[in-house]
C-alpha positions in Angstrom: 29.7 -12.1 63.7 31.4 -15.4 62.7 34.2 -17.6 64.2 38.0 -16.7 63.3 41.1 -17.3 62.2 42.5 -15.0 64.9 46.2 -17.1 66.6 45.0 -18.3 69.7 47.9 -16.7 71.4 46.9 -13.4 70.3 43.2 -14.1 71.0 43.7 -14.9 74.8 45.5 -11.4 75.3 42.3 -9.5 74.2 39.9 -8.0 77.0 36.6 -7.6 74.8 33.5 -5.6 76.1 30.6 -7.9 76.9 29.7 -7.7 73.0 33.2 -9.5 72.2 34.6 -5.9 70.5 37.8 -4.3 71.2 37.9 -0.4 70.4 40.7 0.4 67.4 42.2 3.5 67.0 43.3 4.3 64.1 46.5 7.3 64.0 48.3 7.8 61.1 51.4 6.4 61.1 54.1 9.3 60.3 52.0 12.3 61.8 51.2 11.0 64.9 47.0 12.5 63.8 44.6 10.4 65.4 42.0 9.8 63.2 39.1 7.5 63.9 38.1 4.9 66.5 36.0 1.9 65.6 35.7 -1.5 67.0 37.0 -5.2 65.7 36.5 -8.5 67.1 38.6 -11.5 66.6 37.6 -11.8 62.8 38.1 -8.1 62.2 41.7 -8.0 64.0 42.6 -11.2 61.7 41.4 -10.1 58.6 43.4 -6.7 59.5 46.5 -8.2 60.1 46.7 -10.5 57.2 44.8 -8.3 54.6 47.1 -5.2 55.5 43.4 -3.0 55.4 41.8 -2.2 58.8 38.3 -4.4 58.9 36.2 -3.1 61.6 32.8 -4.6 63.1 29.7 -2.2 62.6 27.4 -2.4 65.4 25.0 -0.5 63.6 25.2 -3.2 60.3 25.8 -5.9 62.3 28.5 -6.4 59.4 32.6 -6.5 58.8 33.7 -3.7 56.2 36.8 -2.5 55.3 37.8 0.8 55.5 37.9 2.5 52.1 35.9 -0.2 50.5 32.9 2.1 49.4 34.7 5.4 49.8 38.1 4.8 48.2 39.8 6.3 51.6 41.6 3.1 52.0 43.7 3.2 55.3 47.0 0.7 54.4 47.9 -1.2 57.7 51.2 -0.2 58.9 51.5 -1.6 62.6 49.0 -3.3 65.2 49.7 -2.5 68.9 47.4 -3.7 71.9 48.1 -1.6 74.9 49.3 -2.7 78.3 45.6 -4.0 79.6 44.9 -5.9 76.5 41.8 -4.0 75.9 42.6 -1.6 73.2 44.2 -1.6 69.7 46.4 0.6 68.0 46.5 0.6 64.3 49.1 2.6 62.4 48.0 3.4 59.4 48.8 5.3 55.5 45.3 6.8 55.2 44.0 8.2 52.4 42.0 10.9 52.2 39.1 11.1 54.4 39.4 9.0 58.0 35.6 10.5 58.8 32.4 9.5 57.4 31.8 13.0 57.2 34.4 13.2 55.0 36.6 15.1 57.8 40.3 13.7 57.6 39.8 13.1 61.1 36.9 12.4 63.2 37.8 14.6 65.7 38.2 18.2 64.6 34.6 19.2 64.2 33.8 19.4 67.3 36.6 20.7 69.9 35.7 21.1 73.6 38.6 22.4 74.3 41.9 23.7 72.9 44.6 24.6 74.4 45.6 28.8 73.0 49.2 29.9 72.9 
C-alpha cells in the first residue's frame, strides 16, 4: 500500500483494522440491494472519492483494483458515507452487471443461512 492524498480531515476520522483497512459495503443506490463488501485503505478511498469509480485493496493480490476494469462490471459511485464509529464505509453505487466475482448479481445470494418465510 502506498502513501495517500486522502484529505487529512477524512483520514483522521477513519478507524482502520491492524492492516490499515476499512470495510466498504457496496450498495445499489436506487434499490438498496447490498452488493458486496470490499476493503479500502486511505489511498483506495481517495481514488474512489476522486474518480467516481470504486477502488479497493485486494488483500489476496496485495494491490489496488478498480471494480470493473477487467470484467466490465463497473461500480459508478453515487455517494460515500462513513458510519458513526468511523470504522465502516457505505458506498452507494450504480452497478453494471454482476458485483460478485462468481458472476452473481450480489455476493450474498448464493448462500442464504436464514430466510424469513412469509
